[in-house]
N, C-alpha and C positions, 0 to 999 in steps of 0.2 A: 504493500500500500504506500509506503514511504517513497519507493522508487517511482510509483505512478504519479505521486504528487509532485516530485521533482521534475519528472518529464513533462507534466502538464504545465508547470510553471515556465519551463524553458520554451515550450512551444508558444505559450502566451506572450513571452517576452520577444521572441522572434517575430511573431505576428505584429506586435506593437511597433517594433523597430522598422519592419518592412513597410507597414502602413505609413509611418512617419516619413521615411525616405521617399515613398511614392508621392506623398502630399507635397514635400519640398520640391521634388523634381517637376511635378505638375505645375506648381505655382511659378517656378523659374521659367518653364517653357511658355506659360501664358504671358509672362512679362516680356520674354524675348519676342514672341509673336506680336504683342501689342506694340513694342518698340519698332519692329521691322516694318509694320504696316502704317506707322504714323506718317502723315504728310507734313511737309515743312517748306517754308520759304526762306531761302538763304540769301543773305545780302552779299553782293559782289564787293570784295576787298580791292579797291581801285589802286592801292599802293602795291599789292602783291601781284596784281594782274598786269599783263603786257599786251601791246599790239605793235607789230612791226610790219611796215608796208614795203613792197618792192615793185618797181615799175621798170619795164625793159623797153628799150628802143633799138633801132638799127645801130649796131656797133657799140652798145653800152647799156647801162642801167643806173638807176638811182634807188636809194633805200633810206629808210628812217623810221621814226616812231610816231605814235599818236596815242593820246591818253583816253581812258574811259572816264566818263563823268559819274556814272552810277549804274546800278543794275541789280537784278535778282535772278536766282534759279529756283525752280520749284522741283522738289523731289518727293517721291512717295515710296518709302521703303528702299528697295534696291533699284528703283527706276527714276530716270530724269523725265519729268512730265511737262515742264514749261520753263519760260525764262524771257527776259528782256534786258537789253543794256543800251546805254546812251553813250555816244562817242563825242568827245569835245574836239570839233574840227579846228578850233583855234590853236590847238596844241601841236599841230603838225610840225615835225622837225626833219631836217635832212642830215644824215649821218655820214654820207660818203664823200662830202665836199669839205675839206678842211680850211680852205681860204674863206675868211669871214665875209668879204663882199660878195663873192660868188655864191656862198651858202645862202646869204640873205636874199639874193636875187631870185634863186630858185624857190626858196621858201615863200617869198611874197607872191611869186607867180602861181604856185600851187593854191594859195589862198584867194587868188583873183577869180574873175568870172570865166577865164579860160578853163579853169579846173573846178574847184569846189565852192566858189562863191561864199567864202566863210563869213563875210560881213552880213550877207542876207540869210545864210543858213548856217548858223554857228554849231548846230548839232546834227548828227546822223543817228539813226536808231535801228535796232534789230529786235524783232519780236518772234520768238519761237512758236511755231504752230504745230509741229509734229516732231517727236523724237522716237525713231524706230531703232530698236536694238538689232545689231548685225549678228546673225546666228553663227555660232562657233568661231567668234573672233579670237584670234591668237593674242596672247599677252603682249601688251605694248603697241598693238596695232589698233586702228579705229574700231570701236565697238558700237557706234551709233551712226545713223544717218540723220542729220539735222535738217529740217525744213523750216523756213520762216520768211518773214517779210523784211527786206532791207530798204531803208529810206535814206537817200542822199539827195541833197539840194531840193528837198520837198517832193521827190519822185520815189514812189514805192514799187518795188518789183520782188516777186518770189525768188528764193534762192535755196539751193540744197548743197550740202557738203558733208564729208565724213568727219567724225570727231572721236577723240578718245576721252571717255568720261570715267572719272574715278569718284566713287561715293563712299562716305563714311557716315557715322551716326550724326555728326553735326557739321559736316563740311563737304564740299564738292570741288573738283577740279576738272576743267574741260580744256582740251587743246585741239586746235584745228588749223589747217592751212586752207584759207578760203580764197577762191578765185572769183574776181568781180569783173564784169564787163562794163567798163566805164561809159560806153556809148548809150547804155540803157538809162543813164542818169544825166543825159545831155552834156557829157564831157567828151567833146569830139575834137579838141585841139590836136592837130597833127595826126589825126586818125586817117587810115587808108580810105575810110568811107567818104571823106570830103576832098579827095583828090590830092592829098599830100604827096610830094615827090618821094620816090621810093627810099632815098637815102636819108630822109628827114622823118620818117614815120615813127611815132610812138605807138607801141602795140596797144590794142584795144582792151586787153585784160591786165589787171594788176592783182597782186596777191596780198592777203593779210594773214600774217602768222599770229594767231591769237592764243593767249593763255588766260583763262578765267579762273579765279580763285574765289569761291563763295563760302560764307561761314554763317553759323547761327549767331544770333545776337549775343554780344558779350564775349565772343571768342576773337582773338587777334592773331593773325599770322604775320610773321616778319617778312617784309618785302625782300626780293632777291635781286 
């Protein structure tokens, strides 16, 4: 009888411990699921984010930077779902020309009506309309196809490009090389479309090498 009592007590203790562990695991799992499914709007850190432009012409190229004014990215669990950002067109810089007067001449020309009409249109914007995951994307390669509306000089056109998106609990990072057809935004200076001499042509497309860093409120990432 004593042996039976001891055995019964051991079984009861085992059952209690097993039930306790199951309860803890269940609660933890529920917390993880709740956290994973939570939607959030992350604010773009304009200090940590970068935009680099590159424009080519017959026999050469120019490149520089431009600043983001603000922006947000929307995430839902492990998915990017939306976003928008504003570009400060007044911040255009030229990095490939070291001579000060020549640098200023090109910078001023880019801000003029021949190109971005910065005085009339100090901001450009992008609004994400669709973020489609790329199936079986390899590590380090683009894992999303981003579609949205890009507005330059008050003219809006749809645009799509591949992007590499990394998401964590309270932050997101997106990188992309975006090709823009300037003629769609009434920027036709020395375009082949307007009869420019072959050796003077500036190509109709330019690229933007974009890095967006977005964070939850209260978190700060050091700029690089």
